[in-house]
C-alpha positions as CSV (number, residue, x, y, z in Angstrom):
1,M,61.4,-43.6,-78.0
2,A,63.3,-43.8,-74.7
3,P,66.2,-46.2,-74.4
4,E,65.4,-49.6,-72.9
5,G,67.7,-49.0,-70.0
6,R,66.0,-45.8,-69.0
7,V,62.5,-47.4,-69.2
8,I,63.7,-50.2,-66.9
9,A,65.2,-47.7,-64.5
10,N,62.0,-45.7,-64.4
11,D,60.0,-48.9,-63.8
12,E,62.3,-49.8,-60.9
13,K,62.0,-46.3,-59.5
14,D,58.1,-46.4,-59.7
15,A,58.0,-49.8,-58.1
16,A,60.2,-48.6,-55.2
17,I,58.1,-45.5,-54.7
18,T,55.0,-47.6,-54.6
19,A,56.5,-49.8,-52.0
20,V,57.5,-46.8,-49.9
21,I,53.9,-45.4,-50.1
22,E,52.4,-48.7,-49.0
23,T,54.8,-48.9,-46.0
24,A,54.0,-45.3,-45.1
25,T,50.3,-46.0,-45.1
26,K,50.8,-48.9,-42.6
27,L,53.2,-47.0,-40.4
28,A,51.1,-43.8,-40.3
29,R,48.6,-45.6,-38.0
30,R,51.3,-46.2,-35.4
31,R,50.7,-43.2,-33.2
32,R,50.3,-43.4,-29.4
33,T,49.7,-40.8,-26.8
34,I,50.3,-41.6,-23.1
35,H,49.1,-39.5,-20.2
36,L,50.9,-40.3,-16.9
37,F,51.1,-38.1,-13.8
38,G,50.7,-34.9,-15.9
39,F,53.1,-36.1,-18.7
40,E,51.9,-36.2,-22.2
41,I,54.1,-38.4,-24.5
42,A,53.3,-38.6,-28.2
43,I,55.3,-40.8,-30.6
44,D,54.9,-40.7,-34.3
45,V,56.5,-43.2,-36.6
46,N,56.7,-42.6,-40.3
47,V,59.0,-43.7,-43.2
48,N,62.6,-43.1,-42.0
49,T,61.2,-40.8,-39.4
50,I,61.0,-41.1,-35.6
51,L,59.5,-38.2,-33.7
52,S,59.0,-38.1,-29.9
53,V,57.7,-35.2,-27.8
54,V,57.3,-34.9,-24.1
55,T,55.6,-31.9,-22.4
56,L,54.9,-31.1,-18.7
57,E,53.2,-28.1,-17.1
58,A,52.4,-27.5,-13.5
59,G,51.4,-24.6,-11.3
60,W,48.5,-22.7,-9.7
61,V,45.4,-21.0,-11.0
62,D,42.7,-18.9,-9.5
63,Q,44.6,-18.0,-6.4
64,P,44.3,-14.7,-4.4
65,W,47.8,-13.8,-5.3
66,A,47.8,-15.0,-8.9
67,E,45.2,-15.8,-11.5
68,R,47.8,-18.1,-13.1
69,L,51.3,-19.1,-12.3
70,T,52.7,-22.1,-14.2
71,L,56.0,-23.6,-15.2
72,G,56.2,-25.9,-18.1
73,G,58.9,-28.0,-19.7
74,F,59.2,-29.8,-23.1
75,A,61.6,-32.0,-25.0
76,A,61.4,-33.2,-28.6
77,H,63.6,-35.3,-30.8
78,Y,63.5,-36.5,-34.4
79,D,65.8,-38.3,-36.9
80,K,65.0,-38.5,-40.6
81,Q,66.7,-39.9,-43.7
82,L,66.8,-37.8,-46.8
83,A,65.6,-40.3,-49.5
84,H,66.4,-38.4,-52.7
85,N,67.2,-35.1,-54.3
86,L,64.7,-32.3,-54.9
87,V,63.4,-33.6,-58.3
88,M,63.4,-37.3,-57.2
89,T,65.9,-38.4,-59.8
90,V,68.8,-39.5,-57.5
91,P,68.2,-41.8,-54.5
92,Y,70.2,-41.4,-51.3
93,G,71.1,-44.2,-48.9
94,E,72.8,-42.7,-45.9
95,V,72.0,-38.9,-45.9
96,T,70.4,-38.2,-42.5
97,Y,69.4,-35.1,-40.5
98,G,67.7,-34.5,-37.2
99,A,67.3,-32.3,-34.2
100,T,66.8,-32.3,-30.4
101,V,65.2,-29.4,-28.6
102,Y,64.3,-28.9,-25.0
103,G,63.3,-25.9,-22.8
104,G,60.8,-24.4,-20.5
105,T,58.1,-21.7,-20.3
106,A,56.9,-19.7,-17.3
107,R,53.6,-17.8,-17.2
108,Y,52.3,-15.4,-14.6
109,S,49.1,-13.3,-14.6
110,V,47.5,-11.4,-11.8
111,D,44.9,-8.7,-11.3
112,L,46.8,-5.9,-9.6
113,A,43.5,-4.0,-9.2
114,P,39.9,-4.6,-10.4
115,D,40.7,-2.6,-13.6
116,W,44.5,-3.4,-13.9
117,Q,45.8,-6.7,-15.2
118,L,49.4,-7.9,-15.7
119,E,50.7,-10.9,-17.6
120,L,54.3,-12.1,-17.9
121,V,55.7,-14.9,-20.1
122,A,59.3,-16.1,-20.3
123,A,60.6,-19.0,-22.4
124,Y,63.9,-20.6,-23.2
125,S,64.9,-23.4,-25.6
126,H,68.1,-25.2,-26.6
127,R,68.2,-26.8,-30.0
128,I,70.8,-29.3,-31.4
129,M,70.7,-29.8,-35.2
130,R,72.5,-32.5,-37.1
131,F,73.2,-33.2,-40.8
132,V,75.4,-36.1,-42.1
133,D,76.3,-36.9,-45.6
134,S,79.5,-39.0,-45.6
135,S,78.6,-42.3,-47.4
136,E,81.1,-43.9,-49.7
137,W,78.5,-45.8,-51.7
138,V,76.0,-45.3,-54.5
139,Y,72.5,-46.6,-53.7
140,D,69.5,-47.7,-55.9
141,W,65.8,-47.0,-55.1
142,Y,65.6,-50.1,-53.0
143,G,68.4,-49.1,-50.7
144,N,70.9,-51.5,-52.1
145,R,74.6,-50.6,-52.6
146,V,75.4,-50.4,-56.3
147,R,79.1,-49.3,-56.3
148,Q,81.6,-47.4,-54.3
149,R,82.0,-43.7,-54.8
150,P,85.3,-42.1,-55.9
151,K,85.0,-39.8,-52.8
152,P,82.5,-39.8,-49.9
153,G,79.3,-37.7,-50.1
154,E,76.1,-38.4,-51.9
155,I,74.9,-34.8,-52.4
156,A,78.3,-33.0,-52.6
157,D,81.4,-32.9,-50.5
158,P,81.3,-35.1,-47.3
159,T,79.9,-33.3,-44.3
160,H,79.0,-34.1,-40.7
161,Q,77.5,-30.9,-39.2
162,T,76.2,-30.2,-35.7
163,Q,74.8,-26.8,-34.7
164,W,73.6,-25.5,-31.3
165,Q,71.1,-22.7,-30.8
166,D,70.0,-21.0,-27.6
167,A,66.9,-18.9,-27.8
168,G,65.0,-16.8,-25.2
169,F,61.7,-15.0,-25.4
170,G,59.8,-12.7,-23.0
171,R,56.6,-10.8,-23.0
172,A,55.1,-8.4,-20.5
173,T,51.6,-7.1,-21.1
174,S,49.6,-4.7,-18.9
175,S,46.1,-3.4,-19.5
176,W,43.9,-0.8,-17.8
177,S,40.2,-0.5,-18.2
178,F,38.4,2.8,-17.9
179,G,34.8,1.7,-17.5
180,A,33.2,-0.6,-20.1
181,E,34.1,1.6,-23.1
182,Q,37.8,2.4,-22.8
183,A,41.0,0.4,-22.4
184,L,44.8,1.1,-22.5
185,R,47.3,-1.6,-23.1
186,L,51.1,-1.7,-23.0
187,S,53.3,-4.6,-24.3
188,L,57.0,-5.3,-24.3
189,S,58.4,-8.4,-26.1
190,P,62.2,-9.0,-26.3
191,S,63.7,-12.1,-27.9
192,Y,67.3,-13.3,-28.2
193,A,69.0,-16.1,-30.1
194,R,72.5,-17.3,-30.6
195,R,73.9,-20.1,-32.8
196,T,77.2,-21.8,-33.3
197,G,78.3,-25.1,-34.8
198,D,81.0,-27.6,-35.7
199,E,82.0,-29.4,-39.0
200,R,83.6,-32.7,-38.1
201,I,84.8,-33.4,-41.6
202,Q,87.3,-30.6,-42.5
203,P,88.9,-30.4,-45.9
204,N,91.7,-28.3,-44.2
205,P,92.1,-29.5,-40.5
206,D,94.3,-26.4,-39.8
207,G,91.7,-24.0,-41.3
208,R,88.9,-22.1,-39.5
209,D,85.6,-23.8,-39.3
210,P,82.9,-21.5,-40.7
211,L,80.3,-23.1,-38.5
212,N,82.2,-21.9,-35.4
213,S,81.4,-18.3,-36.3
214,R,79.2,-16.5,-33.7
215,Q,75.7,-15.6,-34.7
216,R,73.5,-13.3,-32.5
217,L,70.1,-11.9,-33.0
218,F,68.1,-9.6,-30.6
219,T,64.7,-8.0,-31.2
220,L,62.5,-5.8,-29.0
221,V,59.0,-4.9,-30.0
222,S,57.0,-2.5,-27.8
223,G,53.5,-1.2,-28.2
224,L,51.0,1.1,-26.6
225,E,47.3,1.1,-27.7
226,Y,44.1,2.8,-26.8
227,E,40.7,1.2,-27.5
228,L,37.3,3.0,-27.5
229,R,34.1,1.0,-27.7
230,L,30.7,2.6,-28.2
231,A,27.1,1.6,-28.8
232,G,27.4,-1.8,-27.1
233,D,30.6,-2.7,-28.9
234,R,29.1,-2.0,-32.3
235,F,31.7,0.6,-32.8
236,S,35.4,-0.1,-31.9
237,N,38.5,2.0,-32.6
238,V,42.1,1.2,-31.7
239,V,44.9,3.7,-31.9
240,F,48.4,2.4,-31.4
241,V,52.1,3.3,-31.5
242,K,54.9,0.8,-31.9
243,D,58.6,0.7,-31.4
244,Y,60.9,-1.9,-33.1
245,A,64.5,-2.5,-32.2
246,Y,66.6,-5.0,-34.2
247,H,70.2,-6.1,-33.7
248,S,72.1,-8.9,-35.5
249,A,75.8,-9.8,-35.4
250,T,77.7,-12.6,-37.2
251,E,81.0,-13.5,-38.6
252,E,81.3,-14.0,-42.4
253,S,83.9,-16.4,-43.9
254,V,86.2,-14.7,-46.4
255,P,88.9,-16.2,-48.6
256,G,92.0,-17.2,-46.7
257,G,90.1,-18.9,-43.9
258,M,89.5,-15.6,-42.1
259,L,86.3,-14.3,-40.6
260,R,84.8,-10.8,-40.9
261,D,82.4,-9.2,-38.5
262,R,79.0,-8.3,-40.0
263,G,76.0,-6.8,-38.3
264,V,72.8,-4.9,-38.7
265,D,71.2,-2.4,-36.3
266,R,67.8,-1.0,-37.0
267,H,65.3,1.1,-35.0
268,R,61.8,2.0,-36.3
269,L,58.8,3.8,-34.9
270,G,55.3,3.4,-36.2
271,A,51.7,4.3,-35.5
272,G,48.3,3.2,-36.8
273,D,44.6,3.0,-36.4
274,A,42.1,0.1,-36.7
275,L,38.3,0.7,-37.0
276,R,35.6,-1.9,-36.7
277,V,31.8,-1.4,-37.2
278,L,29.4,-4.3,-36.4
279,L,26.4,-4.1,-38.7
280,W,24.8,-7.4,-37.8
281,P,25.9,-10.3,-35.6
282,W,27.1,-12.0,-38.8
283,L,28.6,-9.0,-40.6
284,S,31.2,-6.4,-39.7
285,L,33.3,-3.8,-41.5
286,R,36.9,-3.3,-40.7
287,A,39.5,-0.8,-41.9
288,S,43.0,-0.2,-40.6
289,V,46.1,1.9,-41.4
290,D,49.5,0.6,-40.2
291,P,52.4,2.4,-42.1
292,S,55.1,1.1,-39.7
293,R,57.7,-1.2,-41.1
294,L,60.9,-2.8,-39.6
C-alpha cells in the first residue's frame, strides 16, 4: 500500500494535469489566419506556447523571359515553457525555450529552348534559439512556489543559453528532352550552415564559453540521370550517377578550458538504376538498385 503522502501527491498531480488538458482544449480553438495585401499571418495559441508565422511571396509567372521568378520572405517566432521532466514526475515553473527565425527564398525557372528547361532555387535563414533555466524556486503542479532552492536551476546547473545559426541552400536543375521517350537531367544542390552561441551564466567567468566554438557544415550533392520511356509510358527506366561531398568543422571543449579543432571530410560517388513497369492503371511494379552511400 502506498504511503498516504504519495497518494495525495499523485491526486494533486492528476488534478493539475486534468486542468491543463481542459485549458488546452479551450485554447486550441484560438487560431486565426489573416490575409492582407499578400501577407499571410497565422497565430496559434496553446498551453504555454505562442507561435506566430508571417510569409510573403511576390514575383512574375508566365512571362516571355521567365516561366517563374519569385522572391519570398518569412519570419516565425515561438516561446514555450517546459512543464516537467521526461517522465512527468517533477514539475518545472520557470524553464523556458524558444526560437526566432527569418529568411528568404528566390525561385527562377525558364525554358531556354522548347526541349531545355532550367530551374534555380536559393534560400537563406537566420535562427536564434534560446533556453533558460535559472529559477531559484521549487514549484508544485499548480505553478505555486513551494520553497527556495539551495542553488538556481530546476533541471541541473543554472543556464541561460542563446545560439545563432545561419543557413543557406541552393539548387540548380536542368533538363533536356529528346522526343517523348528520352530525358536527361542534371542537378547541383549545395548547402551551408554555421552556428555559434553564448552562455550568459558562466561558472568560471574567466573560462572559455563552449557555446562560442565555431561550427560549420557544408554539403554538395550532384546528380545526372537518363530516363527512357517506352510503350506509352508503360515502361520506364532511369539510370543515374551521384556525387556527394561533405565537410564539417567544429571546436571541441577539452579539460582546462581549451578548444580542439575537429572536422570530417568525405567524398563519395554512386550509381544506380530504377525500373518501373505499369501493368494496369492501378497496378505497377518497381525495382531499384542504389548502392551509393555518404
